[in-house]
Structures are given as C-alpha cells and as structure tokens.
C-alpha positions as CSV (number, residue, x, y, z in Angstrom):
1,M,114.4,-69.1,17.7
2,M,114.2,-71.9,20.3
3,K,116.1,-75.0,19.3
4,G,114.1,-77.7,21.0
5,L,111.1,-79.9,20.0
6,I,109.2,-83.0,20.9
7,G,109.0,-85.6,18.1
8,K,108.4,-89.2,17.2
9,K,110.9,-91.8,15.9
10,L,109.5,-93.1,12.6
11,G,112.3,-95.5,11.7
12,M,115.6,-95.8,9.8
13,T,116.6,-95.6,6.1
14,S,119.5,-94.3,4.1
15,V,120.1,-91.3,1.9
16,Y,122.9,-90.3,-0.4
17,D,125.3,-87.4,0.5
18,E,127.0,-85.0,-1.8
19,S,129.8,-87.5,-2.6
20,G,127.3,-90.2,-3.5
21,A,127.9,-92.3,-0.4
22,A,124.9,-94.0,1.3
23,V,124.4,-92.6,4.8
24,P,122.3,-94.4,7.4
25,V,119.7,-92.0,9.0
26,T,116.9,-92.1,11.5
27,V,113.8,-90.3,10.4
28,I,112.1,-88.2,13.1
29,E,108.8,-86.4,12.9
30,A,109.7,-83.2,14.7
31,G,106.5,-81.4,15.8
32,P,104.4,-79.5,15.2
33,C,104.5,-78.5,18.8
34,V,102.3,-75.8,20.3
35,V,103.4,-73.6,23.2
36,V,101.0,-74.4,26.1
37,Q,102.6,-72.4,28.8
38,R,105.5,-70.0,29.4
39,R,107.5,-69.9,32.6
40,E,108.8,-66.5,33.7
41,N,111.8,-65.8,35.9
42,D,110.1,-63.3,38.2
43,K,107.2,-65.7,38.9
44,D,108.6,-69.2,38.5
45,G,112.3,-68.6,39.2
46,Y,113.4,-69.7,35.7
47,T,112.5,-69.1,32.1
48,A,111.1,-71.9,29.9
49,V,108.3,-72.9,27.6
50,Q,106.0,-75.9,27.9
51,L,105.4,-77.6,24.5
52,G,102.6,-80.0,23.7
53,F,102.8,-82.7,21.0
54,E,100.1,-84.9,19.4
55,D,96.4,-84.3,19.9
56,Q,94.6,-86.1,22.8
57,K,90.9,-86.8,23.4
58,E,89.6,-84.5,26.1
59,Q,87.8,-87.3,28.0
60,R,91.2,-88.9,28.6
61,L,92.5,-85.9,30.6
62,N,91.8,-85.0,34.2
63,K,90.2,-81.6,35.0
64,P,93.4,-79.8,36.0
65,D,95.2,-80.7,32.8
66,L,92.2,-80.0,30.7
67,G,91.9,-76.6,32.4
68,Q,95.5,-75.8,31.5
69,F,94.8,-76.3,27.8
70,K,91.5,-74.3,28.0
71,K,93.4,-71.4,29.6
72,A,96.0,-71.5,26.9
73,G,93.3,-71.7,24.2
74,V,94.9,-74.7,22.5
75,D,93.8,-78.3,21.8
76,A,94.5,-81.0,24.3
77,K,97.9,-82.7,23.8
78,R,99.2,-86.1,24.7
79,V,102.8,-85.2,25.5
80,L,104.0,-82.1,27.5
81,K,107.7,-81.2,27.9
82,E,109.5,-78.1,29.2
83,F,112.5,-76.4,27.4
84,H,114.6,-73.8,28.9
85,I,114.9,-70.6,26.9
86,D,116.6,-67.2,27.2
87,D,114.6,-64.3,28.6
88,S,114.8,-62.5,25.2
89,A,113.3,-65.4,23.3
90,E,110.1,-64.3,21.4
91,V,107.9,-67.3,22.0
92,A,104.3,-66.8,23.1
93,V,101.5,-69.1,24.2
94,G,99.7,-70.6,21.2
95,D,102.7,-70.4,18.9
96,V,103.3,-73.5,16.8
97,L,106.9,-74.7,16.3
98,N,108.0,-77.2,13.6
99,A,111.1,-78.8,12.1
100,S,112.1,-75.5,10.5
101,A,113.6,-74.5,13.9
102,F,116.5,-76.8,13.1
103,E,117.3,-75.6,9.6
104,E,120.4,-73.8,10.8
105,V,121.5,-76.5,13.3
106,N,124.2,-79.0,12.5
107,Y,124.2,-81.3,15.6
108,V,121.5,-82.3,18.0
109,D,121.1,-84.3,21.3
110,I,118.2,-86.7,21.4
111,V,116.6,-88.0,24.6
112,A,114.3,-91.1,24.5
113,T,113.3,-94.2,26.4
114,G,115.4,-97.2,25.3
115,K,113.8,-100.5,24.3
116,G,113.0,-102.8,27.2
117,R,114.9,-106.1,27.1
118,G,113.4,-107.7,30.2
119,F,115.4,-109.7,32.7
120,Q,118.8,-110.5,31.2
121,G,122.1,-112.1,32.3
122,V,125.5,-110.5,32.5
123,V,126.6,-111.7,29.1
124,K,123.9,-109.8,27.2
125,R,123.5,-107.0,29.8
126,Y,127.2,-106.1,30.2
127,G,129.1,-108.1,27.6
128,F,130.8,-110.5,30.0
129,G,132.8,-113.3,28.4
130,G,131.4,-116.0,30.6
131,G,133.2,-119.3,31.5
132,R,135.0,-121.9,29.4
133,A,132.8,-124.1,27.2
134,S,135.0,-127.2,27.6
135,H,137.4,-129.0,29.9
136,G,135.1,-129.1,32.9
137,G,133.5,-125.7,32.4
138,G,129.8,-125.7,33.5
139,W,129.0,-122.0,33.7
140,T,129.4,-120.6,30.1
141,R,127.0,-117.6,30.6
142,R,127.5,-116.9,34.4
143,P,129.3,-114.1,36.0
144,G,131.6,-116.2,38.2
145,S,132.7,-115.1,41.7
146,I,131.1,-112.0,43.1
147,G,132.9,-111.7,46.4
148,M,135.0,-113.3,49.1
149,C,134.1,-115.1,52.4
150,E,136.7,-113.1,54.4
151,F,137.5,-109.5,53.8
152,P,135.3,-107.6,52.8
153,G,132.9,-110.4,53.4
154,R,130.1,-108.9,51.3
155,V,129.0,-107.9,47.8
156,F,129.7,-104.3,47.0
157,K,126.8,-102.1,45.8
158,G,126.7,-101.5,42.1
159,K,128.1,-104.9,41.3
160,K,127.3,-105.9,37.7
161,M,124.7,-108.6,38.1
162,P,121.7,-110.1,36.1
163,G,118.7,-107.9,36.2
164,Q,116.2,-105.7,34.2
165,M,117.8,-104.4,31.0
166,G,116.7,-101.3,29.0
167,D,113.5,-99.3,29.4
168,K,115.5,-96.3,30.7
169,R,116.0,-92.7,29.7
170,V,118.9,-92.6,27.1
171,T,120.6,-89.5,25.7
172,T,122.5,-89.7,22.4
173,Q,124.7,-86.7,21.9
174,N,126.1,-84.9,18.8
175,L,124.0,-86.6,16.1
176,K,124.6,-84.9,12.8
177,I,121.5,-83.5,10.9
178,I,121.6,-84.8,7.3
179,Q,118.4,-83.2,6.1
180,V,115.6,-81.0,7.4
181,R,112.2,-81.2,5.5
182,P,110.0,-78.4,7.1
183,E,107.1,-79.1,4.7
184,E,106.9,-82.7,6.1
185,N,108.0,-81.9,9.6
186,L,110.9,-84.4,9.2
187,I,114.4,-84.4,10.5
188,L,117.0,-86.9,9.2
189,V,119.9,-87.5,11.6
190,K,122.9,-89.7,11.0
191,G,123.0,-93.0,12.9
192,S,120.6,-94.6,15.3
193,V,118.3,-93.1,17.9
194,P,117.2,-94.8,21.2
195,G,113.8,-96.4,21.5
196,A,111.4,-98.2,19.3
197,N,109.7,-96.9,16.1
198,G,106.8,-94.7,17.1
199,G,108.4,-93.7,20.4
200,I,108.5,-90.2,21.7
201,V,111.8,-88.3,21.5
202,V,113.1,-85.0,22.7
203,I,115.3,-83.1,20.2
204,K,117.6,-80.3,21.4
205,E,120.4,-78.4,19.8
206,A,123.7,-80.0,20.9
207,L,125.4,-78.4,23.8
208,K,128.9,-79.6,22.9
209,K,129.2,-79.0,19.2
210,K,131.8,-81.0,17.3
C-alpha cells in the first residue's frame, strides 16, 4: 500500500504511553484522499498518483481543473498533491485512501508551510546575541558590522540580515507515530509539526528510519 497522504494539522495535545508517561503529540487529520490521476512510466516518464483532499465547490475551479475531476469521476477537491509509487502498486483512479495506510509505519516525514513571522531582526530570526546593554552600548538588538571598507569591500551574498521570517516550506523528519485511529482518520505523531492549526500537511513514510 502507498505510504503517503495529504492531511490537516488539528492541534497539539498529550497522551499516555505504555509506561504511564505523558507524551506531547500533534493530531493530524490524514485523509480521506481520493486518487484523481495516475502517472505511468511509459507515458509520463515516472510513476506516481495524484491525490485530492477536501471537497471544493465547482464554481471555484477553472474549466481545465474541473474537467480533470469529471474525467476521473470524482468530486472536486481543494488540494492536489503527487506521490511517487512503485510500478507494482495497486492503486487506481477513484480509490480512497485514509489513515489506515500508516498502521504499520513507525516514523513519518511531514512537509508543511511554516507560520509567517513577518519582517524580523537578526536576534529573533537567527538568534544573534546583540550588543551590550550597558557601558556605552547602543545597539542591543542589531547585527553589528557586516563587512569592511577595504578587502573584500562588499557584503557577501547570504549574509544573515533582517528580513522576512517564516512562511516557507518546512520538512520535519522522523516523527514517531504514537497512535493511528483509522475510524476517525487521525494520526498522532510525537512532537510538533510545522504550520498553524488548520494548515495543510503532507505525510510520507520516513526515508531514513531510526
């Protein structure tokens, strides 16, 4: 079975493990996802399936996208993502996948868009220590010198400077699955997951298993 789904981050809570210790977990609604399209190696050059998540009103779609759903014979979806699969995977257009795909998986990688923090300085953005707060210090949250007048006489590309923070694609690897609840389409993973509550996440079986 394919080990990849689109889901939604619901929030954090804690559960008790076998020893009675409280474990912080993130609750993810994993699916249900419907197979909208299948890519074949002889036609497309690779093998993958395109999954759709969450229903969408048809009037909010353009004609090409709406035609794709009509051809597949499935309801319009809000989110579409592709997942690579093996040629032997028995997944067909119209199949519905849910959280039960991860019942035998121990670790997952989760991809999401991190929270946007706006324009931030180097202390919050990169953890700089800043300048001294006494004895003549007047730049407690500034980066300090960023270059020299002589050689090389310029600021190198990639210098850590103030700027937009967050709102980027973030991948968190090797998150341990604590519980899988197929009847509720829920997956509970240990620790935090990028993004805000209600945000879309992509869940994949971990490539580098611990």
